[in-house]
KOLKOL-890903 format. One record per atom (N, C-alpha, C, O): x, y, z; residue in one letter. Coordinates in steps of 0.05 Angstrom, whole numbers, plus 5000, padded with zeros to 4 digits. Example, Ala and Ser with C-alpha at 12.3 -4.5 7.8 and 13.67 -1.06 7.14 Angstrom:
residues 2
526448865156a;524649105156a;526449345156a;528549345169a;525749555142s;527349795143s;525850015157s;526850235161s;
END
This chain:
residues 395
501749765000m;500050005000m;501750255000m;501150444986m;503950255016l;505550505018l;507150554993l;507850784987l;507650354977i;509150404952i;507350574933i;508450744919i;504750524933d;502950684917d;502850974928d;502651164913d;502951004955f;503051264967f;505551414958f;505451654952f;507751274958f;510351384949f;510151484920f;511051714914f;508951324903y;508751414875y;506751644871y;507051804853y;504751654889t;502851874888t;504352144894t;503852344881t;506152134914l;507652374921l;509552444898l;509852684892l;510752254885r;512452314862r;510852424839r;511852604825r;508452324835a;506752424814a;505952714819a;505452864800a;505852794845a;505153064852a;507653244851a;507553474860a;509853144840k;512353294836k;513653374862k;514953584864k;513353194882l;514853234907l;517553094905l;517652874896l;519653224914p;522353104912p;522852894934p;524452934952p;521352674932v;521552464952v;523352244942v;522952144920v;525452174957s;527351974948s;526751694960s;525151674979s;528051494949v;527651214959v;528751194988v;527551055004v;530851344993k;532051335020k;530051435041k;529751325062k;528651655034e;526651755053e;524251575056e;523051545077e;523551435034y;521451245035y;522151005053y;520550915069y;524650915051l;525650695069l;525650785098l;525150625116l;526251045103t;526251145130t;523351125141t;522951065165t;521451195125l;518651175133l;517950885140l;516550825160l;518750695123l;518250415128l;519550325155l;518250165170l;521950415160e;523250345185e;521650445209e;521450315229e;520650695206a;519050805228a;516450655232a;515650605255a;515250565210m;512850405212m;513350135225m;511850025240m;515650025217k;516449755228k;516949775258k;516349585272k;517850005267a;518350045296a;515850125310a;515950185334a;513550125296d;510950195308d;511050475321d;509950515343d;512250665307v;512450935317v;509651055320v;509051205339v;507850995301v;505051105302v;503050875305v;500750925298v;503750645314g;501850435318g;502150215298g;504450165289g;500050075291p;500149845273p;501349925246p;501250165238p;502449735231r;503849795206r;501949875184r;502850005165r;499449805185n;497549875164n;496550155170n;495150195190n;497150355154p;496250635159p;493250665163p;492450835178p;491650485150q;488750515153q;487850415180q;485650485189q;489550255194a;488750155220a;489850325243a;489050275266a;491450525237c;492550695258c;491350975256c;489751025238c;492051145274n;491151415274n;492251555250n;494751585247n;490451645232l;491451755206l;492852015211l;494752085196l;492052165231e;493452425237e;496352375245e;498152515237e;496752165262d;499552095270d;501152015246d;503552085244d;499951855229f;501451765205f;502051995187f;504152005174f;500252185185y;500652425169y;503152575178y;504952645163y;503352625205h;505652775215h;508252615212h;510352725207h;508152355216l;510552185213l;511452185184l;513852225179l;509652145165s;510352135137s;511352405127s;513252425111s;510152625136r;511152885128r;513852945139r;515553065125r;514352855164a;516952905176a;519252745162a;521452845160a;518552505152t;520652335140t;520952385110t;523052345099t;518752465097l;518852485068l;519252765057l;520352805035l;518552965072v;518753245063v;520953395078v;520853415102v;522853495063k;525153625076k;525153925074k;526854055085k;523154035060d;523054325057d;520154405061d;518354305047d;519654595079e;516854665086e;515354795063e;512954815063e;516854885042k;515355005019k;513854785004k;512054854988k;514454535009h;513054314995h;510654205012h;509354015004h;510154325036y;508054225054y;505354225040y;503754045043y;504754445025d;502154465013d;501754244992d;499654124991d;503854194976k;503553974956k;503153714970k;501553544961k;504653674992f;504453415006f;501553385018f;500353175016f;500453605029d;497753595041d;495753515020d;493953345025d;495953634996r;494053574975r;494353284965r;492353144960r;496853194962a;497252914953a;496352714974a;495052514968a;496952774999f;496052605021f;493052585023f;491952365026f;491752815021s;488852815022s;487552664999s;485652515002s;488752694975a;487652554951a;488052244954a;486252094946a;490252164965y;490851874967y;489151744989y;488051524985y;488951875012f;487551745035f;484751845038f;483551825059f;483651965016k;480852075018k;478951855026k;478751645014k;477451915047g;475351735057g;476251545078g;474551395089g;478851535084v;479751335104v;478551385132v;477851195146v;478351645139e;477351715165e;474351735167e;473251775189e;472951725144i;470051765145i;468451515139i;466251525130i;469751275144l;468251035141l;466051025162l;466451085185l;463650955153a;461250975170a;461350785194a;462250555191a;460550885217d;460350725241d;457650785253d;457250975267d;455650615247f;452850665255f;452350605284f;450050635293f;454450515298s;454050455327s;454350715343s;453750715367s;455350935330k;455751185344k;453451375339k;451951345320k;453251575357e;451151775354e;451851965331e;454151985323e;449752095320i;450152285299i;451652525310i;450852625331i;453852615298p;455452835309p;453753085312p;452253165294p;454153225335a;452653465340a;453353685320a;451653845312a;455853705312d;456753905293d;455253875267d;454454075254d;454853625259w;453453575233w;450553675236w;449453795217w;449253625259l;446553705263l;446354015262l;444354125252l;448254145274r;448254445274r;448454555246r;447254755239r;450154425230q;450354515202q;447754475187q;447054635170q;446354255193e;443854205180e;441754425188e;439954495172e;441954525213m;440154725222m;440254975204m;438255105198m;442755045196q;443055275179q;441655235152q;440455425141q;441854995141r;440554935115r;437554955117r;436255025097r;436454905141l;433554895144l;432455175151l;429955205154l;434155375155l;433155635161l;431455735138l;432255725115l;429055835144s;427355935123s;428356205113s;429856345126s;427356285089d;428056555079d;427056775097d;428356985099d;424756725110e;423756925129e;425556965152e;426057195161e;426556745164k;428456775186k;431056915178k;432057075193k;431956855154k;434456985145k;433957275141k;435757445147k;431557355130a;430957635125a;430757785151a;431358025152a;429857655172n;429457785198n;431957765216n;431757835240n;434157665206a;436557635222a;437457915231a;437558095215a;438257935257p;439058205267p;441458305253p;443458165249p;441358565245r;443558685231r;444458935245r;442859115250r;446958945254l;448059165269l;450259305254l;451659185238l;450559565259d;452759705247d;455359645263d;455159505283d;457559755255w;460159675267w;460259735297w;460859545312w;459559975306d;459760035334d;457759875351d;458559775372d;455359835341e;453359675355e;454359385357e;453959245377e;455559285335l;456459005334l;458558955356l;458358755370l;460559135357m;462759095376m;461759135405m;462658985423m;460059325410e;458959375437e;457259135446e;457359055469e;455559035427t;453758815434t;455358565440t;454758405458t;457558515425l;459258285430l;460458295457l;460658095472l;461358535465k;462558575492k;460558495513k;461258365533k;457958585510k;455958515530k;455358215531k;455058095552k;455258085506r;454757805505r;456957645520r;456357445534r;459357725516l;461657585529l;461457615560l;462157425574l;460357835569e;460057875598e;457657725609e;457757625632e;455557695593e;453057585603e;452857285599e;451657145616e;453957185577q;453456905570q;454956715589q;457256755595q;453556505597k;454656315616k;454856035605k;456355865616k;453555975583g;453555705572g;453555705542g;453755905529g;453355455531r;453355415502r;450555445491r;448555355503r;450455565466h;447755605454h;447955525424h;450055535412h;445655435414a;445455355386a;442755425375a;440655385388a;442755535350g;440155575337g;438655835343g;436455865334g;439856015359g;438356255367g;439156495350g;440556475331g;438156725360s;438656975346s;440057185363s;440457415355s;440857105388k;441957295407k;444757225416k;446657375413k;445056985427w;447556915441w;449656815421w;449156765398w;452156805431i;454356695416i;453956395414i;453956265434i;453756295390g;453256005387g;453555905359g;454956025343g;452155685353t;452355565327t;449555545315t;447555525330t;449355555289g;446755555275g;445255815281g;446355995293g;442755825272g;441056055278g;441956295262g;443256285242g;440956535273t;441456785259t;442956985276t;442957225270t;444156895298s;445657075315s;447957205300s;449157075283s;448657455306p;450957585293p;453657475303p;455757535292p;453557305324f;456057205336f;456056895336f;454156775345f;458256775326g;458456485326g;459056385298g;460256525282g;458156145292h;458656035265h;456555825259h;455055735276h;456455745233g;454655535225g;451755625220g;450055455213g;451255885223g;448555985218g;448556185195g;450056165177g;446756375197y;446556585176y;446156855189y;444356885206y;447757045181n;447357325188n;448757495167n;451057435160n;447357705157p;448557855135p;450958015142p;452458115125p;451458055169q;453658225177q;454358165206q;453458315224q;455957955211g;456557875238g;459457825243g;461157885225g;460057715266i;462857635273i;462957335275i;461557215292i;464557205258r;464756915259r;466856845280r;469056935280r;465956675299i;467656585321i;468056285318i;466156135324i;470356195309g;470855915304g;469355815279g;468055965266g;469655555274g;468255435252g;469155525225g;471155685223g;467855435204k;468555505176k;466555705165k;464255705172k;467555875148g;465856075135g;464255955113g;464955745101g;461956075108g;460255975086g;458956195070g;458756165045g;458056405083n;456556615069n;458256855061n;457257025047n;460756855070r;462657075063r;461557355072r;462057555059r;460057365094s;458957615103s;460057705129s;459257915139s;461857555142a;462957635167a;464657885164a;466257905146a;464358075184v;466058315183v;468558275200v;470358435199v;468558065217k;470957995232k;470957695238k;468757575241k;473257575239v;473557295244v;475357245267v;477757315266v;474357125288w;475957045311w;476656755309w;475156585319w;478756695296d;479556425291d;482456415282d;483256585266d;483956225292q;486756195283q;486856035257q;486155795257q;487656165235r;487556025210r;490355995198r;492056165202r;490855775185a;493455725172a;493255755142a;491555625129a;494855935131y;494855975102y;497255835090y;499255775104y;497155765064q;499355635050q;500755835032q;499456005019q;503455825031d;504855985013d;504155914984d;503655674979d;504156104966y;503756044938y;506255904928y;508555984934y;505955704912d;508155534901d;509355674877d;508155704857d;511955764881d;513255904859d;514555724839d;515855814820d;514255454843t;515355264823t;513155144806t;513654964790t;510755244809q;508455134793q;509055154763q;509755364753q;508754924750e;509254914721e;506855014706e;504654924711e;507255194687l;505055304672l;504355124648l;506155014636l;501855104642g;501054944620g;501255094594g;501154974572g;501755354595t;502055514571t;504055734576t;504455814599t;505255824554r;507156044557r;505856324553r;507256524555r;503256324548n;501956574543n;502156774566n;502457014561n;501956674590l;502156854613l;504856984615l;505057224621l;506956834610k;509656944610k;509957144588k;511257354592k;508957084565v;509157274542v;507757544550v;508657754543v;505357524563a;503957764571a;505657934591a;505658174589a;506957794609l;508657934629l;511058064616l;512058264627l;511957964594r;514458064581r;514058354571r;516058484565r;511558444569r;511158714561r;512358914580r;512959144573r;512758824605l;513859004625l;516858994626l;518159174638l;518058804613r;521058774615r;522358994599r;521559074578r;524559094611r;526159294597r;529059214601r;530159204623r;530459164578f;533159074579f;535159304578f;534659504564f;537459274591a;539559464590a;542259314592a;542359104605a;544359424579r;546959284581r;548459394605r;548959634608r;548959204624e;550259274648e;552559074654e;552458854645e;554459164670g;556558984680g;558958964661g;559459134644g;560458744665h;562958704650h;562258594622h;560058524616h;564358594605e;563958494578e;563858184578e;565858054582e;561458084575l;560957804578l;559857674553l;559557434551l;559157834533e;557657734510e;558957824484e;559858054481e;559057644465l;560257704438l;558457884423l;556057834420l;559558104412d;558058294395d;558758214366d;560658304355d;557158034355l;557757914329l;557758124306l;559658134291l;555758304304p;555858504282p;558358684283p;559658734263p;559058774307d;561358954310d;563958794305d;565858904294d;563958534312t;566358374307t;566758344277t;569058354267t;564658294262i;564858274233i;565858534220i;567658524203i;564758754229r;565559014218r;568559074224r;570059154207r;569359014249a;572059074257a;574058884243a;576258974235a;573258634239t;574958444225t;575358524196t;577558514185t;573158614183a;573258704155a;575058954152a;576558974134a;574759134172a;576359374171a;579359324177a;581059484172a;579859084189n;582559014197n;583758824176n;585558664183n;582858844151a;584058684129a;583758384134a;585458234126a;581558304147g;581058024150g;582157904175g;581457674182g;583758044190y;584757944215y;582657964237y;581358174240y;582257744251l;580057724270l;580357944292l;582457964305l;578258094296d;578258304316d;575658274332d;573458374325d;575858124355i;573458054370i;572558294387i;574158414401i;569958344386k;568758564402k;566758444421k;565158264414k;566858534446m;565158434467m;563358664477m;564158894476m;561058594488v;559258784500v;558158674526v;558158434530v;557358844544p;556158744570p;553658584564p;552158644545p;553158384580e;550758214577e;548358384583e;548358554601e;546158324568r;543658464572r;542158354596r;541758104598r;541258524614h;539758444637h;537058594638h;536858824630h;535058454648n;532458584652n;532658744678n;532758624700n;532559004676n;532859174700n;530259274711n;530259454728n;527959154703v;525359234715v;525259114743v;525958884748v;524259274762k;523959194790k;521059174797k;519459364792k;520258954809v;517358904815v;517058854844v;518458694856v;515058984856l;514258934884l;511458804883l;509458934876l;511258544889l;508758394886l;507558344914l;508858224931l;505158444918l;503658404943l;501258224937l;499558304921l;501057994951m;499057794945m;497157744968m;498057684990m;494657754963d;492557674982d;492557374985d;492857234965d;492357265009v;492456975013v;490356905035v;489857055053v;489256665032g;487356555051g;484456655047g;484056835031g;482556525060g;479756605058g;478756555030g;479056335019g;477456755018t;476256724991t;478356684970t;477756594948t;480956754975m;483056714955m;483756414952m;485056344932m;482756244970d;483255954966d;482155854940d;483155654929d;480055974930e;478755884905e;480555954881e;480155834860e;482456124884h;484156224862h;487056134864h;488756234850h;487655944882i;490355864887i;491855784861i;494055874856i;490555614845a;491955504821a;492755734802a;494955734792a;490955914797r;491456134778r;493556334789r;495256424774r;493356384815v;495356574827v;498156444827v;500156574823v;498256174832e;500856034831e;502056054803e;504456084801e;500356034783e;501456054755e;502556334751e;504656364739e;501056534760l;502056814757l;504656854773l;506456984763l;504756744797f;507056774814f;509556644801f;511756754801f;509156404791s;511356264777s;512356414753s;514756444749s;510556514737a;511256664713a;512756924721a;514656994708a;511857054742t;513057304751t;515957254760t;517757404754t;516357044776k;519056984785k;520856904763k;523356954764k;519756794741t;521456714718t;522256964702t;524456984693t;520357144698e;520757374680e;522257604692e;523557754678e;522157634719f;523357874731f;525457794751f;524957664771f;527957884745k;530157814763k;529957964789k;530557864810k;529058224787h;528858384811h;525958384821h;524358564815h;525258174836l;522558134846l;522558114876l;524057954887l;520958274889e;520458244918e;517558194922e;515858314909e;516858004940f;514057944944f;513357924974f;515157864990f;510857984981y;509857975008y;506957885007y;505657904986y;505957775029y;503257685031y;501657875050y;502757995068y;499057895045f;497258025063f;494557875062f;494157695044f;492757935080h;490157795080h;487958005076h;487558175094h;486457985055n;484258165047n;485158445041n;484758535018n;486258585060c;487158865055c;489858905069c;490458765089c;491459085059v;494059145070v;493659315095v;492159515095v;495059245117y;495059405141y;497959475149y;499559525131y;498559485174d;501159585184d;503359375182d;505659445187d;502859135173f;504958945169f;504158735148f;501858685143f;506258615136m;505858395117m;507858175124m;509258195144m;507857965108w;509657735115w;510457595089w;509257625068w;512557425092k;513557275069k;513056975071k;513056835051k;512556875096n;512156595100n;509556565116n;509356655139n;507556425105n;504956415118n;505056245143n;503356285161n;506856055145r;507055895170r;508256055193r;507955985216r;509556275186r;510856435207r;509856725205r;511356915211r;507356765197r;506457035191r;506157205216r;506257455214r;505757085239f;505657245264f;508357275277f;508757455294f;510257095271a;512857095283a;514857265267a;516657385278a;514457285241e;516257435223e;514657645208e;513957595184e;514057865221k;512558075208k;514458285196k;516658335206k;513558395173f;515058615160f;513258865161f;511258875146f;514059055177p;512359305179p;512059435151p;514059455136p;509659515145t;509159635119t;510759895115t;511659955093t;511160045136w;512760285134w;515660215126w;516860355110w;516759995136d;519459905129d;519559835099d;521559895086d;517459705090i;517359625061i;517359875044i;518659885023i;515760075052i;515560315036i;518260465035i;519060565015i;519660455058r;522260595059r;524460435045r;526460555035r;524260175044k;526360005034k;526760025004k;528960014994k;524560044989y;524660024960y;524160304948y;522660464958y;525560344926n;525460604912n;522860634896n;521360444892n;522460874887k;520060934871k;520060794844k;517960774831k;522460694835d;522460564808d;521360284809d;521260164788d;520660184832y;519359914833y;516459944823y;515060134829y;515659744807k;512959724798k;511359564819k;512059344826k;509159684829l;507559564850l;505259414838l;503559524824l;505059154844i;502858984834i;501458854857i;502658694872i;498858914861f;497258784881f;495858544867f;494958574844f;495658324880v;494058094870v;492058014892v;492957924913v;489458044887g;487457974906g;484657994895g;484258144875g;482757864907d;480057864897d;478458104908d;476158154899d;479658264926a;478358504937a;475558444948a;473858614948a;475158194956t;472458114966t;472658094997t;473857915008t;471358285010m;471458295039m;469258485049m;467758595033m;469058515075s;467158705086s;468358985081s;470759025084s;466659185074p;467659455071p;469059565096p;470859735094p;468259465120y;469559545144y;472559485144y;474159635155y;473359265131e;476159185130e;477859395115e;480259405119e;476659545098i;478059755083i;477960025096i;479860175097i;475560095106l;475060365115l;475060415145l;475260645154l;475060205161q;474660235190q;477160155205q;478259935201q;478260335223p;480360245242p;479260015259p;477060025269p;480859805262g;479859565276g;478259385258g;477059195268g;478059445233g;476359295215g;477459025205g;476058865194g;480058985210s;481258725201s;479758495215s;478958515238s;479458275200v;478058045211v;479757895231v;478757715245v;482357965232e;484157805249e;485357945273e;486057825293e;485458215272y;486458355295y;485458645294y;484358725274y;485958795315n;484959075316n;487059265305n;488859355319n;486959315279n;488759495266n;488159785274n;485859865275n;490259935280e;489960205289e;489060395267e;487560585272e;489960345242e;489160515220e;487760355199e;488260115195e;485960485185a;484360345164a;486160255141a;488160375135a;485260035128g;486759935106g;487060135083g;489060135069g;484960305079a;485060505058a;487460695062a;488660775042a;488060755087e;490460925092e;492960805082e;494660935070e;493360545087w;495760405078w;495860375048w;498060395036w;493560325036l;493560305006l;494360564993l;495860564974l;493460785005q;494161044994q;497061104998q;498361224980q;498161025020r;501061075025r;502760915005r;504761004995r;501960665000l;503460494981l;503260604953l;505360614939l;500960684944t;500660784917t;502061054913t;502861134891t;502261204935h;503761464934h;506761404933h;508161554919h;507661204947a;510561144948a;511461014921a;513761054913a;509660864908f;510360734883f;508260824862f;506260694859f;508861034847p;506961154829p;505960964807p;503760994797p;507560764799r;506760574778r;505660334792r;507160164803r;502960304793f;501760084807f;499259984792f;498060134777f;498559734797v;496159614787v;495059414807v;496559324824v;492559334804w;491359124821w;490358914801w;488758964784w;491258664805i;490358434789i;488358274805i;488858194827i;485958244794n;483758114809n;482957854796n;482157854772n;483257624810p;482457364798p;479457314797p;478657124784p;477857484810e;474957444808e;474057524780e;475157704768e;472057384769p;470957454742p;470057744741p;468757834760p;470757884720q;470158164719q;467158224720q;466258434728q;465558024711g;462658064711g;461358094738g;459158204740g;462758004760v;461558034787v;462658274802v;461758334824v;464558424790w;465758644804w;463658854813w;463758964835w;461658904795q;459759114801q;457859044824q;456559214835q;457858784832y;456058694854y;457458684880y;456258614901y;460058744881r;461558734906r;462359014915r;463859144901r;461259104937q;461859374947q;464759414952q;465859624946q;466059214963s;468959234970s;470659264945s;472659414945s;469859134923i;471359164898i;471159444888i;473159554878i;468759564889s;468459844880s;470160034896s;471260224885s;470359984923i;471960154940i;474960134932i;476360334930i;475859884928i;478659844921i;479259964894i;481360094890i;477359944875q;477760064849q;478160364851q;479860484838q;476560494868q;476860784872q;479660844884q;480961034876q;480460694904l;483060734917l;485360694897l;487460814900l;484960514878m;486960444858m;486760624833m;488060574813m;485060834835s;484661014812s;483760854787s;484560914765s;482060654791q;480960484770q;483060314756q;482560214734q;485360274769r;487460114757r;487159824766r;489159704776r;484859704762m;484359424769m;483859274743m;482359354726m;485259044741y;485058884716y;484558594724y;485458494745y;482958444707p;482458164713p;484857984708p;486658054693p;484957764722l;487157574719l;486657404694l;486057164696l;486757534671t;486557404645t;488857504628t;490257684635t;489357374605l;491557454588l;491257734579l;493157894579l;488857814571k;488358084562k;488758284586k;489858494582k;487758204609g;488058374632g;490958414640g;491758644647g;492558204639i;495358224646i;496758404625i;498458574633i;496158364600e;497458534579e;496758824583e;498558994581e;494258894590e;493459174594e;494859284619e;495759514619e;495059124640a;496359214664a;499359264659a;500459464668a;500659084645m;503559124639m;503959364621m;505959504624m;502159414603r;502359644585r;502159904601r;503660094596r;500359904621l;500160144638l;502660184654l;503460414657l;503859974664l;506160004682l;508660104666l;510460204678l;508660064640t;510960154624t;510760444617t;512760564607t;508560574621k;508260854613k;509761034633k;509761284630k;
END
């Protein structure tokens, strides 16, 4: 069984060697995670053991997770009718059974009321609740909790579904975009090349064939070799990418763009943010709270000649852009709009690439706000959109 698992990882283009595979077998033989058959042991323990022995670089964790999930799909969800129906499943079903009338009558509070009411609920609530419209709980139409429906609430724990939460109290793990993603077409790279600008820099490293021919002819046929500095692409790009949440739907396309960008531009700097840019960004999603890069430092570090490219779906609550403390993850002191304006002022050549279909932009209030802040310099993540964006950046 494990040999098929090994080949699955190789098919996913993970650099897994036979030696590492044998190490995993030795660990299984020593019963490090229980019985030798992975299906008979705790799958989570086997996951951590196999990842520790087979993956040597954390940038491959996401590929490993997807391959592992695809291979062992269904192992943990084999039916056991001797157990009770999970309460979490029942709560999720409650949300599906909510009538349109109950959804329409769900309490809707503005930002100040929402935060003040949450403070009171935290002081008053003594137990667990489900299916109501007032307390922090699951299901129902309360503005606080998860698994229910509210047009404008605070999600506490659980998974999102309606994309209407204005704040999320939950520790979430995001995955770095894979910069080694192989593209199925060269069209994206060709579109990005509109931004490239070559200049001859450095030492004489390259043969100048036309000048060599002219010099040799002028020298009565005696070879006179002429050299010129090698041509380098001197365009500098600062790439800021939205990650996590609604961007999970666009991972494959953003990875293709990220791969093409790293191939085409030698001077590339990139950072991640979530939904909107605030006072810090990060380069590694697994260490995003431990290794923060203050946005002010980024603005000061790079010169105005950098081309600034935002990549994100701009799909969020308007509070996240316009309201101090509006971030879904922490209480930001200044609104995201302030930071976006500072960045676009520091780097005059900027664009926003949006992976969401252009046809839905008019229905998203947050997209309209971002468009205004970007001076309408928002383009879809399509070949035509990339070409138009690169054309603008070259002006």
